[in-house]
N, CA, C and O of each residue as an XYZ file, in Angstrom:
528
protein
N     -12.955    -28.451     -2.184
C     -13.974    -27.611     -2.784
C     -13.313    -26.776     -3.880
O     -12.278    -26.149     -3.653
N     -13.911    -26.773     -5.056
C     -13.446    -25.954     -6.171
C     -14.234    -24.653     -6.200
O     -15.384    -24.609     -5.763
N     -13.620    -23.599     -6.713
C     -14.338    -22.323     -6.847
C     -13.761    -21.499     -7.979
O     -12.594    -21.641     -8.347
N     -14.598    -20.641     -8.520
C     -14.157    -19.576     -9.419
C     -14.789    -18.284     -8.916
O     -15.846    -18.293     -8.284
N     -14.123    -17.182     -9.209
C     -14.637    -15.870     -8.816
C     -14.635    -14.955    -10.033
O     -13.663    -14.900    -10.787
N     -15.737    -14.243    -10.209
C     -15.834    -13.207    -11.238
C     -16.104    -11.885    -10.537
O     -16.585    -11.862     -9.404
N     -15.794    -10.782    -11.215
C     -15.841     -9.468    -10.572
C     -16.576     -8.453    -11.451
O     -16.512     -8.501    -12.679
N     -17.274     -7.538    -10.782
C     -17.918     -6.391    -11.422
C     -17.932     -5.279    -10.391
O     -17.191     -5.332     -9.410
N     -18.764     -4.279    -10.601
C     -18.893     -3.202     -9.612
C     -20.285     -2.595     -9.703
O     -20.987     -2.748    -10.703
N     -20.666     -1.905     -8.638
C     -21.912     -1.136     -8.644
C     -21.626      0.254     -8.107
O     -20.761      0.446     -7.253
N     -22.365      1.209     -8.623
C     -22.320      2.594     -8.147
C     -23.745      2.966     -7.765
O     -24.646      2.973     -8.604
N     -23.936      3.277     -6.479
C     -25.286      3.526     -5.981
C     -25.311      4.792     -5.135
O     -24.268      5.319     -4.747
N     -26.499      5.261     -4.861
C     -26.730      6.296     -3.848
C     -27.698      5.695     -2.842
O     -28.555      4.885     -3.194
N     -27.551      6.100     -1.589
C     -28.471      5.635     -0.549
C     -28.214      6.426      0.728
O     -27.246      7.179      0.829
N     -29.097      6.237      1.692
C     -28.915      6.833      3.018
C     -29.320      5.774      4.038
O     -29.946      4.769      3.701
N     -28.949      6.022      5.287
C     -29.261      5.074      6.348
C     -30.086      5.740      7.433
O     -30.024      6.954      7.624
N     -30.858      4.930      8.141
C     -31.582      5.384      9.322
C     -30.895      4.806     10.548
O     -30.563      3.621     10.572
N     -30.682      5.621     11.552
C     -30.094      5.154     12.801
C     -28.823      5.910     13.131
O     -27.970      6.138     12.272
N     -28.715      6.291     14.388
C     -27.567      7.086     14.823
C     -26.241      6.376     14.632
O     -25.211      7.034     14.483
N     -26.239      5.048     14.634
C     -25.008      4.292     14.459
C     -24.318      4.650     13.138
O     -23.111      4.453     12.995
N     -25.078      5.173     12.177
C     -24.531      5.481     10.862
C     -23.958      6.894     10.749
O     -23.383      7.243      9.718
N     -24.103      7.691     11.770
C     -23.511      9.032     11.771
C     -23.863      9.814     10.515
O     -25.032      9.889     10.136
N     -22.841     10.406      9.856
C     -23.117     11.230      8.676
C     -23.674     10.446      7.490
O     -24.222     11.049      6.567
N     -23.547      9.121      7.491
C     -24.090      8.319      6.397
C     -25.616      8.276      6.425
O     -26.238      7.699      5.533
N     -26.217      8.885      7.444
C     -27.679      9.004      7.454
C     -28.140      9.924      6.325
O     -29.273      9.825      5.854
N     -27.258     10.810      5.901
C     -27.581     11.684      4.767
C     -27.344     10.911      3.464
O     -26.571      9.954      3.427
N     -28.012     11.339      2.419
C     -27.829     10.730      1.106
C     -26.360     10.826      0.705
O     -25.751     11.891      0.803
N     -25.797      9.709      0.253
C     -24.407      9.676     -0.186
C     -24.248      8.610     -1.260
O     -25.107      7.743     -1.422
N     -23.162      8.679     -1.978
C     -22.872      7.702     -3.016
C     -21.895      6.659     -2.519
O     -21.142      6.892     -1.573
N     -21.917      5.511     -3.165
C     -20.981      4.446     -2.837
C     -20.665      3.660     -4.108
O     -21.538      3.402     -4.936
N     -19.415      3.295     -4.233
C     -18.985      2.420     -5.322
C     -18.411      1.167     -4.686
O     -17.505      1.245     -3.857
N     -18.934      0.021     -5.070
C     -18.498     -1.255     -4.521
C     -17.893     -2.120     -5.619
O     -18.456     -2.233     -6.708
N     -16.769     -2.719     -5.338
C     -16.239     -3.795     -6.153
C     -16.985     -5.051     -5.713
O     -17.085     -5.319     -4.516
N     -17.504     -5.816     -6.654
C     -18.343     -6.977     -6.343
C     -17.665     -8.248     -6.852
O     -17.444     -8.405     -8.053
N     -17.337     -9.152     -5.932
C     -16.797    -10.461     -6.283
C     -17.853    -11.517     -6.013
O     -18.438    -11.557     -4.931
N     -18.096    -12.373     -7.000
C     -19.019    -13.491     -6.836
C     -18.233    -14.781     -7.014
O     -17.658    -15.033     -8.074
N     -18.215    -15.593     -5.964
C     -17.497    -16.863     -5.983
C     -18.511    -17.999     -6.033
O     -19.436    -18.069     -5.223
N     -18.314    -18.877     -6.996
C     -19.185    -20.036     -7.193
C     -18.410    -21.282     -6.769
O     -17.249    -21.450     -7.142
N     -19.070    -22.177     -5.969
C     -18.393    -23.342     -5.396
C     -19.088    -24.647     -5.776
O     -20.298    -24.706     -5.997
N     -18.262    -25.686     -5.841
C     -18.778    -27.047     -5.988
C     -17.709    -28.026     -5.545
O     -16.515    -27.744     -5.646
N     -18.143    -29.178     -5.052
C     -17.207    -30.178     -4.535
C     -16.446    -30.889     -5.651
O     -15.266    -31.207     -5.500
N     -17.118    -31.135     -6.758
C     -16.505    -31.845     -7.884
C     -16.700    -31.033     -9.158
O     -17.731    -30.383     -9.329
N     -15.735    -31.068    -10.034
C     -15.862    -30.383    -11.318
C     -16.929    -31.071    -12.169
O     -17.211    -32.255    -11.989
N     -17.517    -30.317    -13.098
C     -18.545    -30.899    -13.959
C     -17.889    -31.747    -15.057
O     -16.679    -31.970    -15.027
N     -18.670    -32.209    -16.007
C     -18.173    -33.082    -17.068
C     -17.132    -32.400    -17.951
O     -16.348    -33.072    -18.622
N     -17.123    -31.071    -17.953
C     -16.139    -30.311    -18.730
C     -14.931    -29.903    -17.885
O     -14.067    -29.162    -18.352
N     -14.872    -30.387    -16.647
C     -13.806    -30.065    -15.696
C     -13.764    -28.585    -15.324
O     -12.691    -28.001    -15.170
N     -14.949    -27.988    -15.182
C     -15.052    -26.596    -14.732
C     -16.053    -26.503    -13.586
O     -16.876    -27.395    -13.380
N     -15.959    -25.396    -12.845
C     -16.935    -25.116    -11.786
C     -18.218    -24.611    -12.425
O     -19.306    -25.123    -12.158
N     -18.075    -23.604    -13.267
C     -19.192    -23.012    -14.005
C     -18.579    -22.251    -15.166
O     -17.412    -21.864    -15.103
N     -19.332    -22.034    -16.206
C     -18.859    -21.266    -17.350
C     -18.549    -19.836    -16.905
O     -19.451    -19.101    -16.502
N     -17.277    -19.442    -16.977
C     -16.878    -18.108    -16.505
C     -17.563    -17.005    -17.301
O     -17.931    -15.970    -16.746
N     -17.732    -17.226    -18.590
C     -18.406    -16.222    -19.416
C     -19.840    -15.990    -18.981
O     -20.292    -14.849    -18.884
N     -20.559    -17.085    -18.716
C     -21.944    -16.949    -18.255
C     -22.004    -16.340    -16.860
O     -22.874    -15.514    -16.584
N     -21.089    -16.738    -15.978
C     -21.058    -16.169    -14.628
C     -20.788    -14.674    -14.685
O     -21.409    -13.897    -13.961
N     -19.862    -14.274    -15.546
C     -19.540    -12.844    -15.701
C     -20.741    -12.077    -16.246
O     -21.063    -10.989    -15.768
N     -21.394    -12.648    -17.242
C     -22.567    -11.987    -17.836
C     -23.680    -11.820    -16.811
O     -24.262    -10.741    -16.698
N     -23.979    -12.872    -16.066
C     -25.087    -12.810    -15.114
C     -24.769    -11.876    -13.948
O     -25.652    -11.150    -13.491
N     -23.536    -11.880    -13.462
C     -23.165    -10.920    -12.424
C     -23.304     -9.501    -12.969
O     -23.782     -8.614    -12.262
N     -22.897     -9.277    -14.206
C     -23.033     -7.954    -14.819
C     -24.476     -7.496    -14.897
O     -24.772     -6.323    -14.671
N     -25.372     -8.412    -15.215
C     -26.791     -8.047    -15.292
C     -27.355     -7.730    -13.908
O     -28.123     -6.781    -13.752
N     -26.978     -8.515    -12.913
C     -27.440     -8.252    -11.545
C     -26.906     -6.902    -11.076
O     -27.648     -6.103    -10.504
N     -25.633     -6.651    -11.315
C     -25.039     -5.372    -10.898
C     -25.645     -4.205    -11.676
O     -25.889     -3.137    -11.113
N     -25.885     -4.409    -12.960
C     -26.473     -3.357    -13.783
C     -27.844     -2.928    -13.309
O     -28.216     -1.763    -13.449
N     -28.604     -3.865    -12.745
C     -29.943     -3.541    -12.240
C     -29.886     -2.690    -10.975
O     -30.880     -2.066    -10.605
N     -28.731     -2.658    -10.308
C     -28.578     -1.854     -9.089
C     -27.839     -0.543     -9.337
O     -28.054      0.434     -8.619
N     -26.986     -0.515    -10.328
C     -26.099      0.623    -10.546
C     -26.832      1.881    -11.008
O     -27.873      1.828    -11.662
N     -26.244      3.000    -10.641
C     -26.744      4.326    -11.023
C     -28.179      4.551    -10.547
O     -28.988      5.173    -11.236
N     -28.473      4.037     -9.365
C     -29.792      4.217     -8.777
C     -29.651      4.726     -7.351
O     -28.686      4.426     -6.648
N     -30.635      5.495     -6.956
C     -30.763      5.857     -5.546
C     -31.605      4.751     -4.924
O     -32.811      4.681     -5.161
N     -30.988      3.900     -4.143
C     -31.703      2.746     -3.591
C     -32.831      3.160     -2.662
O     -33.763      2.387     -2.441
N     -32.762      4.368     -2.112
C     -33.859      4.870     -1.271
C     -35.154      4.995     -2.065
O     -36.243      4.943     -1.493
N     -35.038      5.162     -3.394
C     -36.205      5.334     -4.256
C     -36.702      4.030     -4.877
O     -37.736      4.016     -5.545
N     -35.974      2.941     -4.662
C     -36.339      1.661     -5.276
C     -37.367      0.931     -4.408
O     -37.142      0.756     -3.210
N     -38.488      0.503     -4.989
C     -39.528     -0.182     -4.202
C     -39.019     -1.411     -3.444
O     -39.481     -1.678     -2.334
N     -38.083     -2.160     -4.019
C     -37.554     -3.352     -3.347
C     -36.834     -3.027     -2.038
O     -36.686     -3.894     -1.177
N     -36.387     -1.781     -1.890
C     -35.584     -1.406     -0.729
C     -36.247     -0.348      0.146
O     -35.597      0.263      0.994
N     -37.530     -0.139     -0.062
C     -38.270      0.866      0.700
C     -38.159      0.603      2.201
O     -38.545     -0.462      2.682
N     -37.633      1.575      2.929
C     -37.541      1.482      4.375
C     -36.452      0.556      4.895
O     -36.436      0.241      6.085
N     -35.540      0.111      4.029
C     -34.485     -0.835      4.415
C     -33.140     -0.121      4.401
O     -32.841      0.632      3.475
N     -32.325     -0.361      5.436
C     -30.941      0.107      5.431
C     -30.151     -0.797      4.482
O     -29.899     -1.961      4.796
N     -29.770     -0.274      3.346
C     -29.069     -1.057      2.329
C     -27.569     -1.072      2.629
O     -26.758     -0.535      1.874
N     -27.232     -1.696      3.742
C     -25.838     -1.813      4.169
C     -25.057     -2.686      3.189
O     -25.640     -3.370      2.348
N     -23.762     -2.652      3.306
C     -22.900     -3.488      2.473
C     -23.259     -4.957      2.654
O     -23.349     -5.701      1.677
N     -23.465     -5.376      3.897
C     -23.818     -6.762      4.177
C     -25.143     -7.142      3.513
O     -25.266     -8.208      2.909
N     -26.121     -6.259      3.635
C     -27.435     -6.507      3.054
C     -27.340     -6.615      1.532
O     -27.938     -7.511      0.937
N     -26.593     -5.711      0.902
C     -26.464     -5.742     -0.560
C     -25.731     -6.988     -1.040
O     -26.038     -7.503     -2.115
N     -24.764     -7.486     -0.264
C     -24.089     -8.729     -0.628
C     -25.104     -9.872     -0.689
O     -25.043    -10.708     -1.591
N     -26.034     -9.910      0.263
C     -27.072    -10.944      0.273
C     -28.020    -10.783     -0.916
O     -28.389    -11.769     -1.554
N     -28.409     -9.555     -1.212
C     -29.295     -9.310     -2.359
C     -28.663     -9.847     -3.636
O     -29.319    -10.540     -4.414
N     -27.403     -9.531     -3.850
C     -26.725     -9.967     -5.077
C     -26.587    -11.486     -5.090
O     -26.824    -12.109     -6.125
N     -26.212    -12.094     -3.969
C     -26.086    -13.553     -3.903
C     -27.425    -14.227     -4.198
O     -27.478    -15.204     -4.945
N     -28.494    -13.714     -3.619
C     -29.820    -14.307     -3.831
C     -30.266    -14.161     -5.285
O     -30.877    -15.071     -5.845
N     -29.960    -13.019     -5.889
C     -30.334    -12.819     -7.295
C     -29.521    -13.737     -8.208
O     -30.049    -14.250     -9.195
N     -28.253    -13.945     -7.891
C     -27.445    -14.893     -8.664
C     -27.965    -16.306     -8.480
O     -28.036    -17.064     -9.448
N     -28.329    -16.677     -7.269
C     -28.867    -18.014     -7.003
C     -30.136    -18.257     -7.832
O     -30.334    -19.350     -8.364
N     -30.978    -17.250     -7.936
C     -32.194    -17.388     -8.745
C     -31.837    -17.625    -10.209
O     -32.519    -18.383    -10.898
N     -30.785    -16.989    -10.681
C     -30.355    -17.177    -12.067
C     -29.768    -18.568    -12.278
O     -29.959    -19.171    -13.334
N     -29.058    -19.076    -11.283
C     -28.577    -20.462    -11.366
C     -29.784    -21.390    -11.484
O     -29.806    -22.278    -12.336
N     -30.780    -21.188    -10.636
C     -31.973    -22.018    -10.643
C     -32.751    -21.966    -11.937
O     -33.376    -22.951    -12.331
N     -32.718    -20.818    -12.606
C     -33.450    -20.666    -13.869
C     -32.695    -21.232    -15.064
O     -33.241    -21.310    -16.165
N     -31.431    -21.630    -14.851
C     -30.636    -22.170    -15.954
C     -29.809    -21.139    -16.691
O     -29.154    -21.478    -17.677
N     -29.815    -19.889    -16.247
C     -29.103    -18.822    -16.956
C     -27.584    -19.007    -16.968
O     -26.905    -18.444    -17.827
N     -27.049    -19.780    -16.038
C     -25.609    -20.051    -16.012
C     -25.281    -21.416    -16.616
O     -24.174    -21.924    -16.441
N     -26.231    -22.002    -17.317
C     -26.027    -23.283    -17.974
C     -26.457    -24.441    -17.097
O     -26.564    -24.317    -15.877
N     -26.698    -25.565    -17.744
C     -27.146    -26.759    -17.019
C     -26.097    -27.239    -16.034
O     -26.444    -27.742    -14.965
N     -24.819    -27.096    -16.367
C     -23.754    -27.532    -15.475
C     -23.769    -26.794    -14.148
O     -23.300    -27.320    -13.138
N     -24.300    -25.586    -14.142
C     -24.335    -24.780    -12.914
C     -25.292    -25.364    -11.878
O     -25.225    -25.002    -10.703
N     -26.163    -26.245    -12.290
C     -27.095    -26.853    -11.330
C     -26.347    -27.701    -10.296
O     -26.904    -28.031     -9.249
N     -25.094    -28.054    -10.582
C     -24.283    -28.817     -9.638
C     -23.521    -27.954     -8.647
O     -22.776    -28.477     -7.819
N     -23.696    -26.631     -8.718
C     -23.031    -25.742     -7.759
C     -23.570    -25.999     -6.357
O     -24.744    -26.324     -6.180
N     -22.702    -25.850     -5.373
C     -23.138    -26.052     -3.994
C     -23.314    -24.743     -3.232
O     -23.980    -24.714     -2.198
N     -22.725    -23.667     -3.732
C     -22.871    -22.402     -3.022
C     -22.308    -21.227     -3.778
O     -21.574    -21.375     -4.755
N     -22.674    -20.050     -3.297
C     -22.213    -18.774     -3.840
C     -21.820    -17.893     -2.664
O     -22.511    -17.851     -1.646
N     -20.711    -17.195     -2.815
C     -20.328    -16.162     -1.863
C     -20.180    -14.862     -2.633
O     -19.505    -14.818     -3.662
N     -20.803    -13.812     -2.143
C     -20.662    -12.484     -2.746
C     -19.971    -11.584     -1.737
O     -20.377    -11.492     -0.578
N     -18.918    -10.922     -2.201
C     -18.166     -9.984     -1.378
C     -18.239     -8.609     -2.008
O     -17.927     -8.439     -3.186
N     -18.652     -7.627     -1.222
C     -18.658     -6.233     -1.661
C     -17.522     -5.510     -0.945
O     -17.473     -5.460      0.284
N     -16.609     -4.950     -1.742
C     -15.485     -4.181     -1.214
C     -15.883     -2.717     -1.233
O     -16.048     -2.128     -2.301
N     -16.040     -2.123     -0.048
C     -16.395     -0.706     -0.025
C     -15.172      0.194     -0.029
O     -15.283      1.390     -0.298
N     -14.017     -0.361      0.262
C     -12.753      0.365      0.152
C     -11.636     -0.662      0.148
O     -11.883     -1.868      0.179
N     -10.401     -0.172      0.107
C      -9.264     -1.092      0.126
C      -9.018     -1.678      1.517
O      -8.173     -2.559      1.671
N      -9.748     -1.199      2.532
C      -9.550     -1.700      3.891
C     -10.813     -2.284      4.527
O     -10.767     -2.743      5.668
N     -11.941     -2.274      3.806
C     -13.183     -2.775      4.399
C     -14.064     -3.437      3.342
O     -14.253     -2.912      2.245
N     -14.600     -4.610      3.706
C     -15.515     -5.325      2.822
C     -16.414     -6.234      3.644
O     -16.152     -6.506      4.816
N     -17.479     -6.696      3.000
C     -18.429     -7.588      3.660
C     -18.833     -8.676      2.677
O     -18.843     -8.464      1.465
N     -19.166     -9.843      3.217
C     -19.535    -10.982      2.377
C     -20.822    -11.630      2.867
O     -21.207    -11.508      4.030
N     -21.465    -12.315      1.948
C     -22.604    -13.162      2.276
C     -22.390    -14.484      1.539
O     -22.140    -14.504      0.334
N     -22.491    -15.571      2.274
C     -22.304    -16.901      1.723
C     -23.596    -17.674      1.846
O     -24.219    -17.696      2.907
N     -24.000    -18.314      0.750
C     -25.228    -19.099      0.790
C     -25.043    -20.421      0.058
O     -24.237    -20.547     -0.864
N     -25.811    -21.387      0.499
C     -25.840    -22.688     -0.145
C     -26.844    -22.649     -1.295
O     -27.745    -21.812     -1.331
N     -26.666    -23.561     -2.216
C     -27.615    -23.687     -3.327
C     -28.306    -25.040     -3.240
O     -29.148    -25.358     -4.079
């Protein structure tokens, strides 16, 4: 399996519901390093997994739509605990939609999967892996 990974970041505010979250139940900020890995079994006709420039641009647009927002106020996340795991899935699904729309180029239609990893610190991170 071949893969490439591109990186960006998001800066958000949010709060959680549930005692398991302790003090994070209060509004707080978070900065996540975001890695998006694109996979395919065989390289395309240009011997690449996907155009790195397009992958970087599309990840940047997905991250930009989340950054500098209080997710508690966003209609898409109303009443949802926007955990690291949940946000990794949101970003992966939004990237998958962009692959489907052709935004990462026609060659990207041969991708077999995407994994998004959100690093919440140097010692903790979460990932979501999906097939395409």
